[in-house]
C-alpha positions in Angstrom: 97.4 89.3 106.3 97.1 92.3 108.7 99.3 94.5 106.5 97.5 94.9 103.1 99.1 96.3 99.9 97.1 99.5 100.4 98.3 100.0 104.0 101.9 99.6 102.9 101.4 102.1 100.1 99.9 104.5 102.6 102.9 104.1 104.9 105.4 104.6 102.0 103.5 107.6 100.7 103.5 109.2 104.1 107.1 108.5 105.1 108.8 107.8 101.8 109.1 109.8 98.6 106.2 108.1 96.8 103.8 105.2 97.1 106.3 102.7 95.7 109.3 104.0 97.6 110.1 101.0 99.8 113.8 101.6 99.9 114.3 104.8 101.8 115.4 104.5 105.4 112.3 106.5 106.6 109.9 104.2 104.8 111.6 101.1 106.1 111.6 102.4 109.7 107.9 103.3 109.5 107.1 99.8 108.1 109.1 98.0 110.8 107.4 100.2 113.4 104.0 99.2 112.1 104.9 95.5 112.2 106.5 95.8 115.7 103.4 97.5 117.1 101.2 94.7 115.6 103.4 91.9 117.0 103.5 93.7 120.4 99.7 93.6 120.6 99.7 90.0 119.5 102.1 89.0 122.3 100.1 90.8 124.9 97.3 88.3 124.1 99.5 85.3 123.4 102.2 85.3 126.0 103.6 81.9 125.1 104.1 82.5 121.4 107.9 82.3 121.5 108.4 82.2 117.7 106.6 85.5 117.4 108.7 86.9 120.2 111.9 85.9 118.5 110.7 87.5 115.2 109.8 90.7 117.2 113.3 90.9 118.7 114.8 90.5 115.2 112.6 93.2 113.8 113.6 95.6 116.6 117.2 94.9 115.9 116.8 95.6 112.2 115.0 98.8 112.9 117.8 99.8 115.3 120.4 99.1 112.6 118.5 101.3 110.0 118.2 104.1 112.6 121.9 103.9 113.5 122.7 104.2 109.7 120.4 107.1 109.4 121.9 108.8 112.5 125.4 108.5 111.0 124.4 109.7 107.5 121.9 112.5 108.2 121.0 113.5 111.8 118.2 115.8 110.7 116.3 113.0 108.9 116.9 110.8 111.9 115.5 113.3 114.3 112.5 114.0 112.0 111.5 110.3 111.7 111.9 109.5 115.4 109.8 112.5 116.3 107.1 111.7 113.8 106.9 108.0 114.8 107.4 108.6 118.5 109.8 105.7 119.0 112.4 107.4 121.1 112.4 109.9 124.0 
């Protein structure tokens, strides 16, 4: 698989509170962003892979829901994560 255990731990360590913190909103958004970027590259090469396209749209929706939650709860954390990941203007 493209996302190894070590890579996930690295993402959680950088954006979460620890290597095992997979529950914080920032860690989840960072993991979804990594997966979205991977699937986007895959779809550039395989244009007719419609099941992957559907999965990508679902992941973008889930990430948007988590970001909306974070925006309502703590606008400073929201602004920090979108600036760090570069996912919004």
